C-alpha positions, 0 to 999 in steps of 0.5 A: 211842831216836832220835826220828822224823826231822823233816819236810821242809817244801817251800818255797813260792815266791810266784807273782810271782816265777814267773808261769804265763806262764814256765812254759807251754811255747812253742808249736812252730813248724809242721814244714814238709811234706817233698817226696819228689818234689822234686829237691834245691835247686839252690842249697844241695842241701837236699832236704826242707826246703820250704815248699810252695804248691800254689795258686801251684805253687811250693816255697821252700827255706830259702835263699829258692830258688823251684822249681816244685811240682805236687803228686801227683794224689789216688788214685782208689778201686780199681774193683771187679773184675766177678765171674765171674757177671757177666762171664758175663752181659756175654758173654751180652749181647754174644751176644744183641744187646745187652741193657739194663743193668737186665735184666742187673741184675735177672737177677743179683738173681734168680740170687743169690737161688737160691744155696741149699744143694745139697739145695735146688737140685735139681741145678741148676748155677750156669750153670742157674740164671743163664740161667734168671734171665736168660730170665725178666729178659728176659720180663719186659720183652718180650724173647723168644728161643727156647730153641734160641737161648738154648741156643746162646748159652751155647756148649753149657755149659748143656743143655736138662735143666738149663735146666728144673730152672733155671727151675723153681727161679727161678719158684719163688723169683719174688715176682711173676708175669710180665706178660701184656703188654709195657712200655708207653713210659712204663715204659721211660722209668721204667726207663731214668731210674732206670738213668741216675739221672735222678730228681725234675725229669728224671724228670717231664719225661721222662714228660711227653715220652714221653706228648706222643711217644705221643699224637703217634704219633711212632715207631710202628715202633720198639721202645718201648725204643729210643723210650724211649732217645731221649726220655732223650736229648732230656731230657738235651740239653734240660734237661742235669742237672749230671752229664748221661750221655752219649749213649753211656751211654744207649745202654749202658743200652738195649742199643743201639748209639750210631749207631742210637740217634742215627739214630732219635732224628733220625728219630722225635723231630726232626720232632716237636721243638717240641710235645715242648718244650712239653710238657717246659716245661709239666712244669717250669712247670705252669700253674694253671687259672683260678679261676672262683669268684674274686671279681673285683678292684675297678674304682675305684682304691685310695687311697693309704696315708699313710706318716706313722707313728701317734703316742701320741694314738691313730690316724690319725696324731694327735700328743700334742696332736691332737684 
């Protein structure tokens, strides 16, 4: 029969004739960026073949024509739209004459903690729980509203029985009892600093200014929340952070009008401005008390140390041949 077919041997070419450098793919030139927002070139009519230079604000066509170019602004992240209960709390804050933003956040937190199953809610509606949570959040900081005023502010959407059932459920889920006394000025300053993101050094300065204002008796007839907002205004103006909140932001965080806040600031804190600034400086740069047990400095003059290097022969700067 026929024998096996002969095996074909591949021919190996020497590497010297075909170096690797020739076999490598050449690097492709970078593609030019398309500029759909630019009009066509007025010289050659090209629409997308441009070299863009955002720093200099120009676009160069392949024909050499230079055109002005301004890059499109970066898209900002879309803000989350407020929920139904957040809109209701904002409306309640307006009807009640303005509430601090941290009170509304605390009420929202307690409201969501009580969103249980229908069997455990004891027949409470959503607005019953929301109003009961808002009432407890206001009582925490000493903002007291009568029961008829709370019910009237809801435009008859919550009745007395619903508020009573809501308060029972909210109080049962609360982990801490209501404080027996209203918060002090220092407590309000700490709450506002946390709300305005004034932490670290600025919170320390605000606490020192609040303690000094309390010691001086500034704003005795002013509500402590309003006086705490004026302290934050003073700290931000005299020691501005990188992203300083405006007076309007501070007033909104405290549930106040900006004009009322600035009027209180001028009437209550400006007369004691120098003493408050001294307290803020001491909070930033505290002076260490003198150590009474420290040894006294020497009375005589110290001998200057010789700058000559030590030799190989030993100490005292002696050389190799020194005795």
